[in-house]
SEBALO-507227 format. One record per residue (C-alpha): residue number from 1; residue in one letter; x, y negated, z. Coordinates in steps of 0.02 Angstrom, whole numbers, always signed. Layout:
N
rec nunu->NUM, drenpa->A, u->X, v->Y, w->Z
...
This chain:
391
rec nunu->1, drenpa->X, u->+6093, v->-5352, w->+3829
rec nunu->2, drenpa->X, u->+6024, v->-5527, w->+3841
rec nunu->3, drenpa->X, u->+6102, v->-5677, w->+3755
rec nunu->4, drenpa->X, u->+6146, v->-5744, w->+3927
rec nunu->5, drenpa->X, u->+6251, v->-5590, w->+3967
rec nunu->6, drenpa->X, u->+6339, v->-5592, w->+3800
rec nunu->7, drenpa->X, u->+6381, v->-5775, w->+3826
rec nunu->8, drenpa->X, u->+6444, v->-5740, w->+4001
rec nunu->9, drenpa->X, u->+6561, v->-5604, w->+3940
rec nunu->10, drenpa->X, u->+6623, v->-5724, w->+3806
rec nunu->11, drenpa->X, u->+6654, v->-5857, w->+3936
rec nunu->12, drenpa->X, u->+6524, v->-5977, w->+3866
rec nunu->13, drenpa->X, u->+6406, v->-6082, w->+3971
rec nunu->14, drenpa->X, u->+6225, v->-6030, w->+3969
rec nunu->15, drenpa->X, u->+6069, v->-6137, w->+3976
rec nunu->16, drenpa->X, u->+5944, v->-6088, w->+4111
rec nunu->17, drenpa->X, u->+5812, v->-5964, w->+4058
rec nunu->18, drenpa->X, u->+5633, v->-6024, w->+4043
rec nunu->19, drenpa->X, u->+5564, v->-5928, w->+4190
rec nunu->20, drenpa->X, u->+5641, v->-5865, w->+4351
rec nunu->21, drenpa->X, u->+5604, v->-5692, w->+4423
rec nunu->22, drenpa->X, u->+5487, v->-5683, w->+4571
rec nunu->23, drenpa->X, u->+5603, v->-5677, w->+4722
rec nunu->24, drenpa->X, u->+5482, v->-5592, w->+4841
rec nunu->25, drenpa->X, u->+5417, v->-5463, w->+4719
rec nunu->26, drenpa->X, u->+5569, v->-5427, w->+4610
rec nunu->27, drenpa->X, u->+5732, v->-5493, w->+4682
rec nunu->28, drenpa->X, u->+5722, v->-5465, w->+4871
rec nunu->29, drenpa->X, u->+5679, v->-5278, w->+4855
rec nunu->30, drenpa->X, u->+5832, v->-5253, w->+4743
rec nunu->31, drenpa->X, u->+5948, v->-5346, w->+4860
rec nunu->32, drenpa->X, u->+5879, v->-5253, w->+5010
rec nunu->33, drenpa->X, u->+5899, v->-5082, w->+4928
rec nunu->34, drenpa->X, u->+6070, v->-5107, w->+4849
rec nunu->35, drenpa->X, u->+6158, v->-5246, w->+4944
rec nunu->36, drenpa->X, u->+6097, v->-5278, w->+5121
rec nunu->37, drenpa->X, u->+6175, v->-5122, w->+5197
rec nunu->38, drenpa->X, u->+6347, v->-5203, w->+5172
rec nunu->39, drenpa->X, u->+6302, v->-5386, w->+5146
rec nunu->40, drenpa->X, u->+6145, v->-5411, w->+5249
rec nunu->41, drenpa->X, u->+6092, v->-5473, w->+5421
rec nunu->42, drenpa->X, u->+6186, v->-5339, w->+5520
rec nunu->43, drenpa->X, u->+6346, v->-5429, w->+5566
rec nunu->44, drenpa->X, u->+6431, v->-5269, w->+5628
rec nunu->45, drenpa->X, u->+6406, v->-5182, w->+5460
rec nunu->46, drenpa->X, u->+6442, v->-5334, w->+5351
rec nunu->47, drenpa->X, u->+6590, v->-5319, w->+5231
rec nunu->48, drenpa->X, u->+6707, v->-5453, w->+5164
rec nunu->49, drenpa->X, u->+6612, v->-5585, w->+5263
rec nunu->50, drenpa->X, u->+6481, v->-5592, w->+5125
rec nunu->51, drenpa->X, u->+6299, v->-5612, w->+5172
rec nunu->52, drenpa->X, u->+6171, v->-5602, w->+5032
rec nunu->53, drenpa->X, u->+6009, v->-5609, w->+5130
rec nunu->54, drenpa->X, u->+6018, v->-5799, w->+5150
rec nunu->55, drenpa->X, u->+6050, v->-5937, w->+5025
rec nunu->56, drenpa->X, u->+6184, v->-6014, w->+5136
rec nunu->57, drenpa->X, u->+6276, v->-5849, w->+5151
rec nunu->58, drenpa->X, u->+6264, v->-5806, w->+4966
rec nunu->59, drenpa->X, u->+6329, v->-5976, w->+4910
rec nunu->60, drenpa->X, u->+6463, v->-5999, w->+5043
rec nunu->61, drenpa->X, u->+6646, v->-6004, w->+4996
rec nunu->62, drenpa->X, u->+6730, v->-5838, w->+5038
rec nunu->63, drenpa->X, u->+6909, v->-5810, w->+5096
rec nunu->64, drenpa->X, u->+6957, v->-5779, w->+4916
rec nunu->65, drenpa->X, u->+6898, v->-5955, w->+4873
rec nunu->66, drenpa->X, u->+6760, v->-5887, w->+4764
rec nunu->67, drenpa->X, u->+6572, v->-5892, w->+4791
rec nunu->68, drenpa->X, u->+6459, v->-5743, w->+4765
rec nunu->69, drenpa->X, u->+6325, v->-5853, w->+4690
rec nunu->70, drenpa->X, u->+6341, v->-6022, w->+4609
rec nunu->71, drenpa->X, u->+6160, v->-6063, w->+4567
rec nunu->72, drenpa->X, u->+6136, v->-6086, w->+4380
rec nunu->73, drenpa->X, u->+6315, v->-6040, w->+4337
rec nunu->74, drenpa->X, u->+6341, v->-5857, w->+4293
rec nunu->75, drenpa->X, u->+6522, v->-5880, w->+4244
rec nunu->76, drenpa->X, u->+6568, v->-5952, w->+4415
rec nunu->77, drenpa->X, u->+6467, v->-5824, w->+4514
rec nunu->78, drenpa->X, u->+6572, v->-5680, w->+4578
rec nunu->79, drenpa->X, u->+6415, v->-5576, w->+4601
rec nunu->80, drenpa->X, u->+6380, v->-5585, w->+4414
rec nunu->81, drenpa->X, u->+6556, v->-5528, w->+4374
rec nunu->82, drenpa->X, u->+6542, v->-5382, w->+4495
rec nunu->83, drenpa->X, u->+6378, v->-5329, w->+4415
rec nunu->84, drenpa->X, u->+6456, v->-5328, w->+4241
rec nunu->85, drenpa->X, u->+6633, v->-5266, w->+4268
rec nunu->86, drenpa->X, u->+6697, v->-5105, w->+4192
rec nunu->87, drenpa->X, u->+6818, v->-5081, w->+4339
rec nunu->88, drenpa->X, u->+6739, v->-4949, w->+4451
rec nunu->89, drenpa->X, u->+6838, v->-5017, w->+4600
rec nunu->90, drenpa->X, u->+6753, v->-5186, w->+4586
rec nunu->91, drenpa->X, u->+6582, v->-5136, w->+4520
rec nunu->92, drenpa->X, u->+6435, v->-5177, w->+4631
rec nunu->93, drenpa->X, u->+6341, v->-5089, w->+4698
rec nunu->94, drenpa->X, u->+6483, v->-4964, w->+4724
rec nunu->95, drenpa->X, u->+6472, v->-4790, w->+4653
rec nunu->96, drenpa->X, u->+6476, v->-4720, w->+4831
rec nunu->97, drenpa->X, u->+6301, v->-4789, w->+4860
rec nunu->98, drenpa->X, u->+6234, v->-4667, w->+4728
rec nunu->99, drenpa->X, u->+6101, v->-4793, w->+4676
rec nunu->100, drenpa->X, u->+6169, v->-4884, w->+4523
rec nunu->101, drenpa->X, u->+6073, v->-5029, w->+4450
rec nunu->102, drenpa->X, u->+5973, v->-4994, w->+4295
rec nunu->103, drenpa->X, u->+6006, v->-5114, w->+4150
rec nunu->104, drenpa->X, u->+5838, v->-5200, w->+4175
rec nunu->105, drenpa->X, u->+5875, v->-5222, w->+4362
rec nunu->106, drenpa->X, u->+6047, v->-5293, w->+4326
rec nunu->107, drenpa->X, u->+5975, v->-5413, w->+4197
rec nunu->108, drenpa->X, u->+5845, v->-5469, w->+4322
rec nunu->109, drenpa->X, u->+5976, v->-5514, w->+4453
rec nunu->110, drenpa->X, u->+6080, v->-5606, w->+4325
rec nunu->111, drenpa->X, u->+5929, v->-5702, w->+4264
rec nunu->112, drenpa->X, u->+5889, v->-5746, w->+4444
rec nunu->113, drenpa->X, u->+6063, v->-5821, w->+4468
rec nunu->114, drenpa->X, u->+6052, v->-5906, w->+4299
rec nunu->115, drenpa->X, u->+5889, v->-5991, w->+4345
rec nunu->116, drenpa->X, u->+5950, v->-6060, w->+4511
rec nunu->117, drenpa->X, u->+5955, v->-5911, w->+4631
rec nunu->118, drenpa->X, u->+5807, v->-5976, w->+4727
rec nunu->119, drenpa->X, u->+5777, v->-5895, w->+4895
rec nunu->120, drenpa->X, u->+5605, v->-5896, w->+4973
rec nunu->121, drenpa->X, u->+5548, v->-5873, w->+5151
rec nunu->122, drenpa->X, u->+5449, v->-5715, w->+5175
rec nunu->123, drenpa->X, u->+5267, v->-5753, w->+5140
rec nunu->124, drenpa->X, u->+5218, v->-5703, w->+5317
rec nunu->125, drenpa->X, u->+5315, v->-5852, w->+5386
rec nunu->126, drenpa->X, u->+5247, v->-5980, w->+5264
rec nunu->127, drenpa->X, u->+5101, v->-6083, w->+5329
rec nunu->128, drenpa->X, u->+4951, v->-6048, w->+5216
rec nunu->129, drenpa->X, u->+4883, v->-6190, w->+5114
rec nunu->130, drenpa->X, u->+4706, v->-6201, w->+5049
rec nunu->131, drenpa->X, u->+4713, v->-6202, w->+4858
rec nunu->132, drenpa->X, u->+4588, v->-6302, w->+4756
rec nunu->133, drenpa->X, u->+4431, v->-6205, w->+4713
rec nunu->134, drenpa->X, u->+4407, v->-6143, w->+4536
rec nunu->135, drenpa->X, u->+4269, v->-6231, w->+4437
rec nunu->136, drenpa->X, u->+4096, v->-6182, w->+4495
rec nunu->137, drenpa->X, u->+3995, v->-6085, w->+4367
rec nunu->138, drenpa->X, u->+3813, v->-6134, w->+4377
rec nunu->139, drenpa->X, u->+3748, v->-5958, w->+4355
rec nunu->140, drenpa->X, u->+3666, v->-5932, w->+4523
rec nunu->141, drenpa->X, u->+3804, v->-5813, w->+4581
rec nunu->142, drenpa->X, u->+3911, v->-5924, w->+4692
rec nunu->143, drenpa->X, u->+3838, v->-5963, w->+4862
rec nunu->144, drenpa->X, u->+3999, v->-6008, w->+4953
rec nunu->145, drenpa->X, u->+4183, v->-6045, w->+4910
rec nunu->146, drenpa->X, u->+4232, v->-5861, w->+4916
rec nunu->147, drenpa->X, u->+4105, v->-5822, w->+4782
rec nunu->148, drenpa->X, u->+4188, v->-5951, w->+4669
rec nunu->149, drenpa->X, u->+4353, v->-5857, w->+4679
rec nunu->150, drenpa->X, u->+4266, v->-5691, w->+4645
rec nunu->151, drenpa->X, u->+4173, v->-5764, w->+4497
rec nunu->152, drenpa->X, u->+4331, v->-5841, w->+4423
rec nunu->153, drenpa->X, u->+4423, v->-5675, w->+4436
rec nunu->154, drenpa->X, u->+4277, v->-5583, w->+4356
rec nunu->155, drenpa->X, u->+4273, v->-5707, w->+4214
rec nunu->156, drenpa->X, u->+4460, v->-5683, w->+4185
rec nunu->157, drenpa->X, u->+4431, v->-5496, w->+4173
rec nunu->158, drenpa->X, u->+4282, v->-5517, w->+4057
rec nunu->159, drenpa->X, u->+4158, v->-5454, w->+4187
rec nunu->160, drenpa->X, u->+3987, v->-5520, w->+4229
rec nunu->161, drenpa->X, u->+3901, v->-5509, w->+4400
rec nunu->162, drenpa->X, u->+3783, v->-5367, w->+4435
rec nunu->163, drenpa->X, u->+3605, v->-5419, w->+4472
rec nunu->164, drenpa->X, u->+3560, v->-5454, w->+4655
rec nunu->165, drenpa->X, u->+3530, v->-5298, w->+4759
rec nunu->166, drenpa->X, u->+3353, v->-5248, w->+4804
rec nunu->167, drenpa->X, u->+3294, v->-5277, w->+4982
rec nunu->168, drenpa->X, u->+3319, v->-5098, w->+5047
rec nunu->169, drenpa->X, u->+3498, v->-5098, w->+4981
rec nunu->170, drenpa->X, u->+3534, v->-5268, w->+5059
rec nunu->171, drenpa->X, u->+3470, v->-5210, w->+5228
rec nunu->172, drenpa->X, u->+3573, v->-5050, w->+5220
rec nunu->173, drenpa->X, u->+3732, v->-5145, w->+5178
rec nunu->174, drenpa->X, u->+3706, v->-5277, w->+5312
rec nunu->175, drenpa->X, u->+3666, v->-5147, w->+5445
rec nunu->176, drenpa->X, u->+3815, v->-5038, w->+5402
rec nunu->177, drenpa->X, u->+3930, v->-5190, w->+5402
rec nunu->178, drenpa->X, u->+3876, v->-5255, w->+5572
rec nunu->179, drenpa->X, u->+3826, v->-5094, w->+5662
rec nunu->180, drenpa->X, u->+3917, v->-4956, w->+5571
rec nunu->181, drenpa->X, u->+3751, v->-4862, w->+5558
rec nunu->182, drenpa->X, u->+3609, v->-4862, w->+5431
rec nunu->183, drenpa->X, u->+3445, v->-4950, w->+5471
rec nunu->184, drenpa->X, u->+3306, v->-4847, w->+5548
rec nunu->185, drenpa->X, u->+3146, v->-4815, w->+5447
rec nunu->186, drenpa->X, u->+3053, v->-4932, w->+5564
rec nunu->187, drenpa->X, u->+3180, v->-5071, w->+5536
rec nunu->188, drenpa->X, u->+3167, v->-5048, w->+5347
rec nunu->189, drenpa->X, u->+2977, v->-5054, w->+5352
rec nunu->190, drenpa->X, u->+2979, v->-5210, w->+5461
rec nunu->191, drenpa->X, u->+3099, v->-5298, w->+5343
rec nunu->192, drenpa->X, u->+2998, v->-5254, w->+5187
rec nunu->193, drenpa->X, u->+2840, v->-5315, w->+5273
rec nunu->194, drenpa->X, u->+2921, v->-5483, w->+5317
rec nunu->195, drenpa->X, u->+2892, v->-5587, w->+5160
rec nunu->196, drenpa->X, u->+2908, v->-5756, w->+5245
rec nunu->197, drenpa->X, u->+3058, v->-5868, w->+5204
rec nunu->198, drenpa->X, u->+3212, v->-5831, w->+5311
rec nunu->199, drenpa->X, u->+3183, v->-5643, w->+5326
rec nunu->200, drenpa->X, u->+3367, v->-5603, w->+5294
rec nunu->201, drenpa->X, u->+3424, v->-5729, w->+5425
rec nunu->202, drenpa->X, u->+3307, v->-5651, w->+5552
rec nunu->203, drenpa->X, u->+3381, v->-5480, w->+5516
rec nunu->204, drenpa->X, u->+3557, v->-5547, w->+5542
rec nunu->205, drenpa->X, u->+3506, v->-5629, w->+5707
rec nunu->206, drenpa->X, u->+3438, v->-5461, w->+5765
rec nunu->207, drenpa->X, u->+3595, v->-5368, w->+5713
rec nunu->208, drenpa->X, u->+3710, v->-5492, w->+5798
rec nunu->209, drenpa->X, u->+3609, v->-5485, w->+5959
rec nunu->210, drenpa->X, u->+3613, v->-5295, w->+5970
rec nunu->211, drenpa->X, u->+3741, v->-5207, w->+6079
rec nunu->212, drenpa->X, u->+3787, v->-5102, w->+5926
rec nunu->213, drenpa->X, u->+3865, v->-5257, w->+5849
rec nunu->214, drenpa->X, u->+3995, v->-5267, w->+5988
rec nunu->215, drenpa->X, u->+4029, v->-5081, w->+5973
rec nunu->216, drenpa->X, u->+4056, v->-5093, w->+5785
rec nunu->217, drenpa->X, u->+4170, v->-5245, w->+5797
rec nunu->218, drenpa->X, u->+4271, v->-5171, w->+5941
rec nunu->219, drenpa->X, u->+4315, v->-5012, w->+5847
rec nunu->220, drenpa->X, u->+4455, v->-5088, w->+5744
rec nunu->221, drenpa->X, u->+4532, v->-5177, w->+5893
rec nunu->222, drenpa->X, u->+4530, v->-5015, w->+5994
rec nunu->223, drenpa->X, u->+4635, v->-4936, w->+5856
rec nunu->224, drenpa->X, u->+4758, v->-5082, w->+5855
rec nunu->225, drenpa->X, u->+4774, v->-5071, w->+6045
rec nunu->226, drenpa->X, u->+4803, v->-4880, w->+6037
rec nunu->227, drenpa->X, u->+4654, v->-4847, w->+6150
rec nunu->228, drenpa->X, u->+4616, v->-4668, w->+6205
rec nunu->229, drenpa->X, u->+4516, v->-4588, w->+6345
rec nunu->230, drenpa->X, u->+4660, v->-4473, w->+6392
rec nunu->231, drenpa->X, u->+4844, v->-4493, w->+6434
rec nunu->232, drenpa->X, u->+4915, v->-4394, w->+6287
rec nunu->233, drenpa->X, u->+5065, v->-4276, w->+6297
rec nunu->234, drenpa->X, u->+5044, v->-4097, w->+6356
rec nunu->235, drenpa->X, u->+4907, v->-4101, w->+6489
rec nunu->236, drenpa->X, u->+4813, v->-4246, w->+6410
rec nunu->237, drenpa->X, u->+4706, v->-4277, w->+6562
rec nunu->238, drenpa->X, u->+4573, v->-4411, w->+6571
rec nunu->239, drenpa->X, u->+4630, v->-4588, w->+6607
rec nunu->240, drenpa->X, u->+4504, v->-4712, w->+6673
rec nunu->241, drenpa->X, u->+4529, v->-4850, w->+6545
rec nunu->242, drenpa->X, u->+4351, v->-4855, w->+6482
rec nunu->243, drenpa->X, u->+4315, v->-5019, w->+6577
rec nunu->244, drenpa->X, u->+4438, v->-5105, w->+6459
rec nunu->245, drenpa->X, u->+4346, v->-5030, w->+6309
rec nunu->246, drenpa->X, u->+4182, v->-5101, w->+6378
rec nunu->247, drenpa->X, u->+4268, v->-5269, w->+6405
rec nunu->248, drenpa->X, u->+4315, v->-5276, w->+6220
rec nunu->249, drenpa->X, u->+4138, v->-5232, w->+6168
rec nunu->250, drenpa->X, u->+4068, v->-5368, w->+6279
rec nunu->251, drenpa->X, u->+4197, v->-5493, w->+6217
rec nunu->252, drenpa->X, u->+4132, v->-5473, w->+6040
rec nunu->253, drenpa->X, u->+3953, v->-5469, w->+6100
rec nunu->254, drenpa->X, u->+3971, v->-5638, w->+6188
rec nunu->255, drenpa->X, u->+4075, v->-5711, w->+6046
rec nunu->256, drenpa->X, u->+4227, v->-5743, w->+6156
rec nunu->257, drenpa->X, u->+4342, v->-5868, w->+6066
rec nunu->258, drenpa->X, u->+4490, v->-5784, w->+5982
rec nunu->259, drenpa->X, u->+4624, v->-5877, w->+6080
rec nunu->260, drenpa->X, u->+4540, v->-5831, w->+6244
rec nunu->261, drenpa->X, u->+4518, v->-5651, w->+6184
rec nunu->262, drenpa->X, u->+4706, v->-5636, w->+6160
rec nunu->263, drenpa->X, u->+4757, v->-5735, w->+6313
rec nunu->264, drenpa->X, u->+4654, v->-5632, w->+6435
rec nunu->265, drenpa->X, u->+4726, v->-5470, w->+6368
rec nunu->266, drenpa->X, u->+4906, v->-5531, w->+6381
rec nunu->267, drenpa->X, u->+4895, v->-5621, w->+6548
rec nunu->268, drenpa->X, u->+4717, v->-5624, w->+6613
rec nunu->269, drenpa->X, u->+4778, v->-5593, w->+6791
rec nunu->270, drenpa->X, u->+4882, v->-5753, w->+6787
rec nunu->271, drenpa->X, u->+4744, v->-5872, w->+6733
rec nunu->272, drenpa->X, u->+4688, v->-6006, w->+6856
rec nunu->273, drenpa->X, u->+4511, v->-5938, w->+6846
rec nunu->274, drenpa->X, u->+4563, v->-5754, w->+6851
rec nunu->275, drenpa->X, u->+4429, v->-5632, w->+6905
rec nunu->276, drenpa->X, u->+4393, v->-5446, w->+6888
rec nunu->277, drenpa->X, u->+4346, v->-5467, w->+6705
rec nunu->278, drenpa->X, u->+4508, v->-5554, w->+6654
rec nunu->279, drenpa->X, u->+4609, v->-5428, w->+6754
rec nunu->280, drenpa->X, u->+4522, v->-5284, w->+6665
rec nunu->281, drenpa->X, u->+4572, v->-5366, w->+6500
rec nunu->282, drenpa->X, u->+4757, v->-5345, w->+6543
rec nunu->283, drenpa->X, u->+4737, v->-5156, w->+6533
rec nunu->284, drenpa->X, u->+4781, v->-5187, w->+6350
rec nunu->285, drenpa->X, u->+4962, v->-5181, w->+6410
rec nunu->286, drenpa->X, u->+4941, v->-5008, w->+6489
rec nunu->287, drenpa->X, u->+4855, v->-4908, w->+6354
rec nunu->288, drenpa->X, u->+5015, v->-4816, w->+6308
rec nunu->289, drenpa->X, u->+5035, v->-4630, w->+6330
rec nunu->290, drenpa->X, u->+5097, v->-4560, w->+6495
rec nunu->291, drenpa->X, u->+5157, v->-4389, w->+6549
rec nunu->292, drenpa->X, u->+5143, v->-4281, w->+6704
rec nunu->293, drenpa->X, u->+5258, v->-4141, w->+6646
rec nunu->294, drenpa->X, u->+5365, v->-4068, w->+6785
rec nunu->295, drenpa->X, u->+5546, v->-4124, w->+6774
rec nunu->296, drenpa->X, u->+5506, v->-4283, w->+6678
rec nunu->297, drenpa->X, u->+5621, v->-4428, w->+6717
rec nunu->298, drenpa->X, u->+5514, v->-4574, w->+6774
rec nunu->299, drenpa->X, u->+5633, v->-4708, w->+6713
rec nunu->300, drenpa->X, u->+5645, v->-4632, w->+6539
rec nunu->301, drenpa->X, u->+5457, v->-4634, w->+6516
rec nunu->302, drenpa->X, u->+5442, v->-4806, w->+6596
rec nunu->303, drenpa->X, u->+5563, v->-4872, w->+6464
rec nunu->304, drenpa->X, u->+5462, v->-4785, w->+6328
rec nunu->305, drenpa->X, u->+5307, v->-4873, w->+6392
rec nunu->306, drenpa->X, u->+5395, v->-5042, w->+6388
rec nunu->307, drenpa->X, u->+5452, v->-5014, w->+6208
rec nunu->308, drenpa->X, u->+5275, v->-4963, w->+6163
rec nunu->309, drenpa->X, u->+5207, v->-5124, w->+6237
rec nunu->310, drenpa->X, u->+5330, v->-5230, w->+6139
rec nunu->311, drenpa->X, u->+5291, v->-5139, w->+5976
rec nunu->312, drenpa->X, u->+5103, v->-5152, w->+6004
rec nunu->313, drenpa->X, u->+5118, v->-5336, w->+6047
rec nunu->314, drenpa->X, u->+5207, v->-5364, w->+5881
rec nunu->315, drenpa->X, u->+5077, v->-5270, w->+5780
rec nunu->316, drenpa->X, u->+4923, v->-5339, w->+5867
rec nunu->317, drenpa->X, u->+4972, v->-5519, w->+5901
rec nunu->318, drenpa->X, u->+5109, v->-5561, w->+5775
rec nunu->319, drenpa->X, u->+5066, v->-5449, w->+5628
rec nunu->320, drenpa->X, u->+5247, v->-5388, w->+5630
rec nunu->321, drenpa->X, u->+5326, v->-5217, w->+5650
rec nunu->322, drenpa->X, u->+5456, v->-5238, w->+5787
rec nunu->323, drenpa->X, u->+5507, v->-5056, w->+5811
rec nunu->324, drenpa->X, u->+5662, v->-5070, w->+5699
rec nunu->325, drenpa->X, u->+5736, v->-5204, w->+5812
rec nunu->326, drenpa->X, u->+5738, v->-5085, w->+5960
rec nunu->327, drenpa->X, u->+5900, v->-5011, w->+5891
rec nunu->328, drenpa->X, u->+5965, v->-5138, w->+5765
rec nunu->329, drenpa->X, u->+5929, v->-5309, w->+5694
rec nunu->330, drenpa->X, u->+5777, v->-5301, w->+5582
rec nunu->331, drenpa->X, u->+5822, v->-5273, w->+5400
rec nunu->332, drenpa->X, u->+5692, v->-5390, w->+5328
rec nunu->333, drenpa->X, u->+5614, v->-5499, w->+5463
rec nunu->334, drenpa->X, u->+5711, v->-5624, w->+5571
rec nunu->335, drenpa->X, u->+5701, v->-5515, w->+5726
rec nunu->336, drenpa->X, u->+5867, v->-5472, w->+5811
rec nunu->337, drenpa->X, u->+5885, v->-5329, w->+5934
rec nunu->338, drenpa->X, u->+5914, v->-5449, w->+6078
rec nunu->339, drenpa->X, u->+5740, v->-5524, w->+6050
rec nunu->340, drenpa->X, u->+5659, v->-5352, w->+6060
rec nunu->341, drenpa->X, u->+5739, v->-5320, w->+6228
rec nunu->342, drenpa->X, u->+5703, v->-5494, w->+6291
rec nunu->343, drenpa->X, u->+5520, v->-5456, w->+6259
rec nunu->344, drenpa->X, u->+5551, v->-5289, w->+6342
rec nunu->345, drenpa->X, u->+5609, v->-5378, w->+6499
rec nunu->346, drenpa->X, u->+5448, v->-5479, w->+6497
rec nunu->347, drenpa->X, u->+5334, v->-5329, w->+6469
rec nunu->348, drenpa->X, u->+5434, v->-5225, w->+6592
rec nunu->349, drenpa->X, u->+5388, v->-5336, w->+6739
rec nunu->350, drenpa->X, u->+5251, v->-5216, w->+6793
rec nunu->351, drenpa->X, u->+5262, v->-5109, w->+6948
rec nunu->352, drenpa->X, u->+5221, v->-4954, w->+6849
rec nunu->353, drenpa->X, u->+5275, v->-4774, w->+6869
rec nunu->354, drenpa->X, u->+5345, v->-4683, w->+6718
rec nunu->355, drenpa->X, u->+5228, v->-4535, w->+6744
rec nunu->356, drenpa->X, u->+5066, v->-4496, w->+6833
rec nunu->357, drenpa->X, u->+5038, v->-4369, w->+6974
rec nunu->358, drenpa->X, u->+5001, v->-4189, w->+6925
rec nunu->359, drenpa->X, u->+4826, v->-4191, w->+6997
rec nunu->360, drenpa->X, u->+4658, v->-4208, w->+6911
rec nunu->361, drenpa->X, u->+4591, v->-4384, w->+6928
rec nunu->362, drenpa->X, u->+4756, v->-4457, w->+6987
rec nunu->363, drenpa->X, u->+4798, v->-4628, w->+6914
rec nunu->364, drenpa->X, u->+4971, v->-4707, w->+6898
rec nunu->365, drenpa->X, u->+4983, v->-4875, w->+6989
rec nunu->366, drenpa->X, u->+4948, v->-5017, w->+6978
rec nunu->367, drenpa->X, u->+4761, v->-4990, w->+6977
rec nunu->368, drenpa->X, u->+4608, v->-5099, w->+7004
rec nunu->369, drenpa->X, u->+4457, v->-5041, w->+7104
rec nunu->370, drenpa->X, u->+4299, v->-5094, w->+7014
rec nunu->371, drenpa->X, u->+4125, v->-5117, w->+7085
rec nunu->372, drenpa->X, u->+3956, v->-5154, w->+7013
rec nunu->373, drenpa->X, u->+3848, v->-5299, w->+7075
rec nunu->374, drenpa->X, u->+3760, v->-5197, w->+7211
rec nunu->375, drenpa->X, u->+3924, v->-5126, w->+7275
rec nunu->376, drenpa->X, u->+4005, v->-5299, w->+7278
rec nunu->377, drenpa->X, u->+3859, v->-5367, w->+7380
rec nunu->378, drenpa->X, u->+3871, v->-5223, w->+7503
rec nunu->379, drenpa->X, u->+4060, v->-5241, w->+7521
rec nunu->380, drenpa->X, u->+4040, v->-5428, w->+7554
rec nunu->381, drenpa->X, u->+3910, v->-5390, w->+7688
rec nunu->382, drenpa->X, u->+4022, v->-5262, w->+7771
rec nunu->383, drenpa->X, u->+4170, v->-5380, w->+7766
rec nunu->384, drenpa->X, u->+4068, v->-5515, w->+7852
rec nunu->385, drenpa->X, u->+4006, v->-5390, w->+7982
rec nunu->386, drenpa->X, u->+4184, v->-5334, w->+8016
rec nunu->387, drenpa->X, u->+4243, v->-5514, w->+8032
rec nunu->388, drenpa->X, u->+4106, v->-5547, w->+8159
rec nunu->389, drenpa->X, u->+4150, v->-5390, w->+8257
rec nunu->390, drenpa->X, u->+4335, v->-5435, w->+8259
rec nunu->391, drenpa->X, u->+4296, v->-5611, w->+8318
């Protein structure tokens, strides 16, 4: 038992410890596992009016007149007393939870209170700040700021950089990174024969210009967007969503700005300059699974599709998992259930059926008829001919 705990039991005041525990790494996981089920964000499940997931709630005066946490004062903190009591009726967490605190875990929470009970916003909601670069080592290794961080970490671990890779290895790595495929023998021979300055830059220009670059870069986004060539479920028939896949490939190929890349997929049909391309982009919102099983309830599967859109929006655009909030307020992130279903109302504003017809090649509406350049020209000619005839 630490000196602080002995002093607390004796009723003495305790000076703050030298270092505070890391809230995000050490304290929050303990509170979430042992405390939040009864004293967390879920108001319906909260007991005794005590909320421990926020600083304001943990330090507020309770009906008893006590405060769960008085930062820096173990003796005045009811939470500390409940962690240390020998009375099973008052001990926290309660025995009914079947997950008692280990002595080291209890000491950690007490030390956290003792050092000020500092709460921190989840790192995902803290705006990143660029830290100062570590000192540059003039050893020919660092070519850009990222290299300086790598070199500093290597030095701390007592490691030294490996020598530069040979030219065949460099070409193989660069080609795999940008194309996902190894270089061909002809490409390797051409690179080895190019001994003029700038040979590596010329290789990179060639790799970026190739259609394989767009294919390689699109692969990860297709996974995020849950892309598939079939509908899923029992019949798993083909769905004609490949134009959206090609749109993603072309977006990377033409270096479409990131904000525009996201905007067109969320609402490309609503843009002032909307065209067939931006409308194709919105198929992102309809890449969920669909069923054609007899007896399926359309509205049930329509609601499943809406929930899937909300969850995918959270993962792809916010970097957050929203699925928990479909049924209850999120345990960790500030996402209440009402916000999930407000997004659901937004993403549900699509005139979409919950299932697709039981016929090969049938597509659930809404759909978009696409044409190539020659077909578009011919359709325009026919439309003009019809207009003339009608006149």
